[in-house]
C-alpha positions as CSV (number, residue, x, y, z in Angstrom):
1,X,32.9,-66.1,61.2
2,X,30.6,-65.3,64.0
3,X,28.1,-66.8,66.3
4,X,26.1,-69.8,65.2
5,X,23.1,-69.3,62.9
6,X,23.9,-65.8,61.8
7,X,24.1,-66.7,58.2
8,X,27.7,-67.5,57.6
9,X,27.1,-70.6,55.4
10,X,24.4,-68.8,53.5
11,X,26.9,-66.0,52.8
12,X,29.6,-68.5,51.9
13,X,27.2,-70.1,49.4
14,X,26.2,-66.7,47.9
15,X,29.8,-65.6,47.4
16,X,31.0,-69.1,46.2
17,X,28.1,-69.1,43.6
18,X,27.0,-72.6,44.6
19,X,25.3,-74.4,47.4
20,X,28.6,-75.9,48.7
21,X,28.0,-75.3,52.4
22,X,25.1,-76.9,54.2
23,X,22.6,-74.5,55.6
24,X,20.2,-75.5,58.3
25,X,17.9,-73.5,60.7
26,X,19.7,-74.9,63.7
27,X,23.0,-73.7,65.2
28,X,26.1,-75.8,64.5
29,X,25.3,-77.1,61.0
30,X,28.8,-76.3,59.8
31,X,31.5,-78.0,61.8
32,X,34.6,-78.2,59.7
33,X,36.2,-75.4,57.7
34,X,34.8,-75.2,54.2
35,X,36.9,-73.8,51.4
36,X,36.1,-72.3,48.0
37,X,38.3,-70.6,45.4
38,X,36.6,-67.3,44.4
39,X,37.4,-64.4,42.0
40,X,36.1,-60.9,42.6
41,X,36.9,-58.1,40.1
42,X,39.9,-60.0,38.9
43,X,41.2,-60.7,42.3
44,X,41.4,-64.5,43.2
45,X,41.2,-65.5,46.9
46,X,40.2,-68.5,49.0
47,X,37.0,-68.1,51.0
48,X,36.8,-70.1,54.3
49,X,33.4,-70.8,56.1
50,X,33.7,-71.8,59.7
51,X,31.4,-73.5,62.2
52,X,31.2,-70.5,64.4
53,X,32.8,-69.1,67.6
54,X,31.0,-70.7,70.5
55,X,31.8,-69.3,73.9
56,X,31.6,-71.5,77.0
57,X,30.0,-74.5,75.4
58,X,31.0,-78.1,76.2
59,X,29.1,-79.8,73.4
60,X,31.5,-82.6,72.1
61,X,30.8,-81.5,68.5
62,X,30.2,-77.7,68.7
63,X,33.2,-77.2,71.0
64,X,35.8,-78.5,68.5
65,X,34.0,-76.6,65.7
66,X,35.1,-73.4,67.6
67,X,38.6,-74.7,67.6
68,X,38.4,-75.2,63.8
69,X,37.3,-71.5,63.5
70,X,40.4,-70.5,65.6
71,X,42.6,-72.4,63.2
72,X,41.0,-70.6,60.2
73,X,41.6,-67.3,61.9
74,X,45.3,-68.0,62.3
75,X,45.5,-68.8,58.5
76,X,43.4,-65.9,57.3
77,X,44.5,-62.5,55.8
78,X,41.2,-60.8,56.2
79,X,38.4,-61.6,58.7
80,X,34.7,-61.1,58.1
81,X,32.6,-61.1,61.2
82,X,29.0,-61.8,60.5
83,X,26.3,-60.6,62.9
84,X,22.6,-60.8,62.9
85,X,21.0,-57.4,62.2
86,X,17.6,-58.7,63.3
87,X,18.8,-59.9,66.7
88,X,20.9,-56.8,67.3
89,X,24.2,-56.4,69.0
90,X,24.7,-59.2,71.6
91,X,27.4,-59.6,74.3
92,X,28.9,-62.6,72.4
93,X,29.5,-60.3,69.3
94,X,31.3,-57.9,71.5
95,X,33.5,-60.7,73.1
96,X,34.3,-62.1,69.6
97,X,35.3,-58.7,68.2
98,X,37.6,-58.2,71.2
99,X,39.2,-61.6,70.3
100,X,39.5,-60.9,66.7
101,X,41.2,-57.5,67.3
102,X,44.0,-59.2,69.0
103,X,45.0,-61.0,65.8
104,X,46.0,-57.7,64.2
105,X,44.2,-58.7,60.9
106,X,41.8,-56.5,58.9
107,X,38.4,-57.0,60.3
108,X,35.2,-56.3,58.4
109,X,31.7,-56.4,60.0
110,X,28.9,-57.8,57.8
111,X,25.5,-57.0,59.4
112,X,23.3,-59.7,58.0
113,X,19.5,-60.1,57.6
114,X,19.0,-56.3,56.8
115,X,16.6,-56.8,54.0
116,X,14.6,-53.8,55.3
117,X,16.0,-50.5,56.5
118,X,18.3,-51.7,59.3
119,X,19.5,-49.8,62.4
120,X,23.3,-50.0,62.3
121,X,23.8,-47.4,65.1
122,X,24.2,-50.1,67.8
123,X,26.8,-51.9,65.8
124,X,28.8,-48.7,65.6
125,X,29.5,-49.1,69.3
126,X,32.0,-51.9,68.3
127,X,34.3,-49.3,66.9
128,X,35.1,-50.9,63.6
129,X,35.8,-48.8,60.6
130,X,34.2,-51.1,58.1
131,X,30.5,-52.0,58.7
132,X,28.5,-53.3,55.7
133,X,24.8,-54.1,55.8
134,X,23.9,-57.2,53.8
135,X,21.3,-59.8,53.1
136,X,23.1,-63.1,52.4
137,X,19.8,-64.7,51.4
138,X,18.9,-62.1,48.8
139,X,22.4,-61.0,47.8
140,X,21.9,-57.4,48.9
141,X,25.2,-55.6,49.8
142,X,27.4,-58.7,49.1
143,X,29.2,-56.9,46.4
144,X,29.9,-54.0,48.6
145,X,31.2,-56.4,51.3
146,X,33.5,-58.1,48.8
147,X,34.8,-54.7,47.6
148,X,35.9,-53.9,51.2
149,X,37.3,-57.3,51.9
150,X,39.3,-57.7,48.7
151,X,40.8,-54.2,49.1
152,X,42.4,-55.4,52.3
153,X,43.9,-58.7,50.8
154,X,47.7,-58.8,50.4
155,X,48.8,-58.7,46.7
156,X,49.6,-62.2,45.4
157,X,51.4,-63.6,42.3
158,X,49.4,-65.0,39.4
159,X,49.7,-68.8,39.0
160,X,49.9,-68.5,35.3
161,X,47.9,-70.1,32.6
162,X,50.2,-73.1,32.3
163,X,49.6,-74.1,36.0
164,X,48.8,-77.8,36.3
165,X,45.4,-78.3,38.0
166,X,45.6,-80.4,41.1
167,X,44.6,-84.1,41.2
168,X,41.1,-84.2,42.8
169,X,40.8,-87.1,45.3
170,X,37.6,-87.8,47.2
171,X,38.0,-89.7,50.5
172,X,34.7,-91.7,50.8
173,X,33.3,-94.4,53.1
174,X,30.9,-95.2,55.8
175,X,30.8,-93.0,58.9
176,X,33.7,-93.3,61.4
177,X,36.1,-95.3,59.3
178,X,38.7,-92.7,59.6
179,X,38.4,-90.4,56.6
180,X,39.0,-87.2,58.5
181,X,41.9,-88.7,60.4
182,X,43.4,-89.8,57.2
183,X,43.1,-86.3,55.8
184,X,44.7,-84.8,58.8
185,X,47.6,-87.3,58.6
186,X,48.1,-86.4,54.9
187,X,47.9,-82.7,55.6
188,X,50.0,-82.9,58.7
189,X,47.6,-80.6,60.6
190,X,44.2,-80.6,62.2
191,X,42.3,-79.3,59.2
192,X,39.3,-81.6,59.3
193,X,37.3,-82.1,62.5
194,X,37.9,-85.6,64.0
195,X,35.6,-87.1,66.6
196,X,34.7,-90.6,67.8
197,X,31.0,-89.7,67.1
198,X,29.9,-91.2,63.8
199,X,28.8,-88.6,61.3
200,X,31.0,-85.7,62.5
201,X,31.9,-84.4,59.0
202,X,28.8,-83.0,57.2
203,X,30.3,-80.6,54.6
204,X,32.8,-81.7,52.0
205,X,36.1,-80.2,52.9
206,X,38.6,-79.3,50.1
207,X,42.3,-79.4,51.1
208,X,45.2,-78.8,48.9
209,X,48.5,-80.6,49.5
210,X,51.7,-81.2,47.5
211,X,53.6,-84.5,47.6
212,X,56.7,-85.3,45.6
213,X,56.0,-82.6,43.0
214,X,52.3,-83.5,42.6
215,X,49.4,-81.3,43.9
216,X,46.4,-83.0,45.3
217,X,43.1,-81.5,46.2
218,X,41.5,-83.8,48.8
219,X,37.7,-83.8,49.2
220,X,36.9,-85.1,52.8
221,X,33.3,-86.1,52.7
222,X,30.6,-87.0,55.1
223,X,30.1,-90.8,55.8
224,X,27.6,-92.3,53.5
225,X,24.9,-94.3,55.2
226,X,21.7,-96.2,54.2
227,X,18.8,-93.9,53.4
228,X,16.7,-95.4,56.2
229,X,19.4,-94.2,58.7
230,X,19.3,-90.6,57.5
231,X,17.0,-89.1,60.2
232,X,17.7,-85.4,59.7
233,X,17.4,-83.3,56.6
234,X,20.9,-82.0,57.1
235,X,22.3,-85.6,57.1
236,X,20.5,-86.4,53.9
237,X,21.9,-83.2,52.3
238,X,25.4,-84.2,53.5
239,X,25.1,-87.5,51.6
240,X,24.2,-85.6,48.5
241,X,27.3,-83.4,49.1
242,X,29.3,-86.6,49.2
243,X,27.9,-87.8,45.9
244,X,28.8,-84.5,44.3
245,X,32.3,-84.7,45.6
246,X,32.6,-88.2,44.0
247,X,31.5,-86.7,40.7
248,X,34.0,-83.9,40.9
249,X,36.9,-86.2,41.8
250,X,39.5,-87.9,39.5
251,X,40.3,-90.6,42.0
252,X,38.1,-92.0,44.9
253,X,39.8,-93.5,48.0
254,X,37.3,-96.0,49.5
255,X,38.2,-96.1,53.2
256,X,37.3,-99.4,54.9
257,X,37.6,-100.1,58.6
258,X,40.1,-103.1,58.9
259,X,38.5,-104.1,62.2
260,X,34.9,-104.1,61.1
261,X,35.7,-105.5,57.7
262,X,33.8,-104.9,54.5
263,X,30.1,-104.1,54.8
264,X,27.2,-104.0,52.4
265,X,27.4,-100.2,52.3
266,X,31.0,-100.4,51.2
267,X,30.0,-102.1,48.0
268,X,27.3,-99.5,47.5
269,X,29.8,-96.6,47.8
270,X,32.2,-98.4,45.5
271,X,29.4,-98.6,43.0
272,X,29.1,-94.8,43.2
273,X,32.7,-94.4,42.4
274,X,32.6,-96.7,39.4
275,X,29.4,-95.1,38.1
276,X,31.2,-91.7,38.2
277,X,34.2,-93.1,36.3
278,X,36.5,-92.4,39.1
279,X,39.9,-94.2,39.5
280,X,39.6,-96.2,42.8
281,X,42.1,-97.0,45.6
282,X,41.0,-99.1,48.5
283,X,42.4,-97.9,51.8
284,X,42.1,-100.5,54.6
285,X,42.5,-98.2,57.6
286,X,43.2,-98.8,61.3
287,X,45.7,-101.6,60.5
288,X,47.5,-100.6,63.7
289,X,44.8,-102.6,65.4
290,X,45.4,-105.7,63.2
291,X,47.5,-107.7,65.7
292,X,45.2,-107.0,68.7
293,X,42.1,-108.0,66.5
294,X,43.8,-111.1,65.2
295,X,43.8,-109.9,61.6
296,X,45.9,-111.3,58.8
297,X,46.6,-109.3,55.7
298,X,45.9,-112.2,53.3
299,X,42.6,-113.1,54.8
300,X,41.5,-109.5,55.0
301,X,42.4,-108.9,51.4
302,X,40.5,-112.0,50.3
303,X,37.4,-110.9,52.3
304,X,37.4,-107.4,50.8
305,X,38.0,-108.7,47.3
306,X,35.2,-111.3,47.7
307,X,32.9,-108.4,48.8
308,X,34.0,-106.1,46.0
309,X,34.5,-108.4,43.1
310,X,33.7,-105.6,40.6
311,X,36.6,-103.6,42.0
312,X,39.2,-106.3,41.4
313,X,41.3,-103.8,39.4
314,X,41.6,-101.3,42.3
315,X,44.9,-101.4,44.3
316,X,44.5,-102.1,48.0
317,X,46.6,-100.3,50.6
318,X,46.8,-101.4,54.2
319,X,47.4,-98.4,56.4
320,X,46.9,-96.5,59.6
321,X,45.8,-92.9,59.7
322,X,46.7,-92.9,63.4
323,X,50.2,-93.9,63.1
324,X,50.9,-92.9,59.5
325,X,51.8,-96.4,58.4
326,X,51.1,-96.9,54.6
327,X,50.2,-93.2,54.0
328,X,53.1,-92.7,51.5
329,X,52.1,-95.9,49.7
330,X,48.5,-94.6,49.5
331,X,49.6,-91.4,47.8
332,X,51.8,-93.3,45.4
333,X,48.9,-95.6,44.5
334,X,46.6,-92.5,43.9
335,X,49.1,-91.1,41.5
336,X,49.5,-94.4,39.6
337,X,45.7,-94.7,39.3
338,X,45.4,-91.1,38.1
339,X,47.9,-91.8,35.4
340,X,46.3,-94.9,34.3
341,X,42.9,-93.2,34.1
342,X,44.4,-90.8,31.6
343,X,46.2,-93.4,29.6
344,X,45.6,-93.4,25.8
345,X,46.5,-96.4,23.7
346,X,47.4,-96.0,20.0
347,X,45.2,-97.7,17.5
348,X,47.9,-100.1,16.3
349,X,48.7,-101.7,19.7
350,X,45.1,-101.6,20.7
351,X,44.0,-103.7,17.6
352,X,46.8,-106.1,18.0
353,X,45.7,-106.7,21.6
354,X,42.2,-107.1,20.3
355,X,43.2,-109.6,17.7
356,X,44.9,-111.7,20.3
357,X,41.9,-111.6,22.5
358,X,39.5,-112.6,19.7
359,X,41.7,-115.5,18.6
360,X,41.6,-116.8,22.1
361,X,37.8,-116.3,22.6
362,X,35.5,-115.4,19.7
363,X,33.1,-112.5,20.3
364,X,29.6,-113.4,21.7
365,X,26.4,-111.3,21.0
366,X,24.1,-110.2,23.8
367,X,21.3,-112.2,22.2
368,X,21.2,-115.0,19.8
369,X,23.9,-117.4,18.7
370,X,24.9,-116.0,15.3
371,X,28.5,-115.4,14.5
372,X,29.9,-112.0,15.2
373,X,33.0,-110.2,14.2
374,X,34.8,-107.2,15.8
375,X,36.2,-105.3,12.8
376,X,38.4,-102.9,14.8
377,X,38.7,-100.9,18.1
378,X,39.7,-97.4,18.8
379,X,40.0,-95.4,22.1
380,X,37.5,-92.5,22.2
381,X,38.6,-90.7,25.2
382,X,40.4,-91.0,28.6
383,X,39.3,-90.3,32.2
384,X,38.0,-93.0,32.2
385,X,39.4,-94.8,29.2
386,X,36.6,-95.5,26.7
387,X,36.8,-97.7,23.7
388,X,34.7,-98.0,20.6
389,X,34.3,-101.5,19.1
390,X,33.1,-101.7,15.5
391,X,30.9,-104.8,14.8
392,X,29.8,-106.4,11.5
393,X,26.2,-106.7,12.7
394,X,23.8,-104.3,14.6
395,X,23.9,-106.1,17.9
396,X,25.5,-105.6,21.3
397,X,28.2,-107.6,22.9
398,X,27.4,-109.9,25.7
399,X,28.4,-108.4,29.0
400,X,30.7,-111.4,29.8
401,X,32.6,-110.7,26.6
402,X,33.1,-107.1,27.5
403,X,34.4,-108.2,30.8
404,X,36.8,-110.6,29.0
405,X,38.1,-107.7,26.8
406,X,38.5,-105.6,29.8
407,X,40.6,-108.2,31.5
408,X,42.7,-108.7,28.3
409,X,43.3,-104.8,28.0
410,X,44.3,-104.6,31.6
411,X,46.7,-107.5,31.2
412,X,48.3,-105.9,28.1
413,X,48.2,-102.2,29.0
414,X,47.9,-102.0,32.9
415,X,44.9,-99.6,33.6
416,X,45.4,-100.0,37.3
417,X,42.6,-98.8,39.4
418,X,40.4,-97.2,36.6
419,X,37.2,-98.5,35.1
420,X,37.1,-99.2,31.4
421,X,34.1,-98.4,29.2
422,X,33.2,-100.1,26.0
423,X,30.8,-98.8,23.3
424,X,29.8,-100.6,20.2
425,X,28.6,-99.6,16.8
426,X,27.9,-101.2,13.5
427,X,29.9,-100.3,10.4
428,X,27.8,-98.8,7.7
429,X,27.9,-100.7,4.4
């Protein structure tokens, strides 16, 4: 933590070993808390990047970011205060140190931007026992900083090799549809920054929560907008972060504003989820406003289904992040979809279902009208379920026939909320 623009996110990225936090030349690029699991010399810990401690500012975004930093302080075991070695010791640094001392937690001072021989004497006036010169941009001194910080961590218990990895869930959607509010409702705490200003969330925020014996890692993402609306570099980068979160996730929750209804961008985002092979749950949020807006569930469901025809297999949950209505149903649906995404069908039942489908509707080639036979099917992999169809001729199946098989397999085996992939090959004679 520290003042804005002292290099906290650059240091976070350096330690995490990836460009997870957004860095920008202007103060306030980081607004939420950003989390990463890190291991240093065999000691695992969770690293938290904050939006900075801002004193006496009334900015509607930067002010709440300071509150987020305060929450991070309350949760932390060790505090690293980052200061700017080039700017020197400033009054705000002294004020922040005084505040952090009151927590009673170990406090390490990282004097950043000291690529050249830096003058640390003025920082000695802060009276801290641990002062480490670093260059987050070039990696200088970061190992020394981690040695000092890790030495102050409490000793934890190993999770064990048999620990089940959490189910990764990406909350995605257009700006201001209630993704961060939904995350806060699920967590039961103000972990993600919520604002009425569209585009508040810029970084992807990872949050771990347990529900009925299942661990979920929620990835709250920035709202995805059309490219022409991305006016700032940091906004374009945040959309890239959101796309990366989708690629990391097992299940994507597409959050749609019930009052606004489905928009063209919702279909685009849904396409991203399908391309990534994610399981999908559609969360129709702000349903607490349905009566006031004159909305009916049946009509709203039909409108969304009509807009997202290619996601007909995804369960749709009507809910309200504000009141909590439908939240438990959402979590249950996520679990069902995650299970379906990892479902494997034995070769026998799969080919019996295939024979039934072929008897009903003979296979059709992508090109030409010659007869075609599917010799057998087998499941290649899960997550998402992928099937190999062996044909008697070196052609591809017509896309409509693949869709027909998909519908038949869903009817016979479920596969709720997960895309199904089909590959074809010709048997060698």
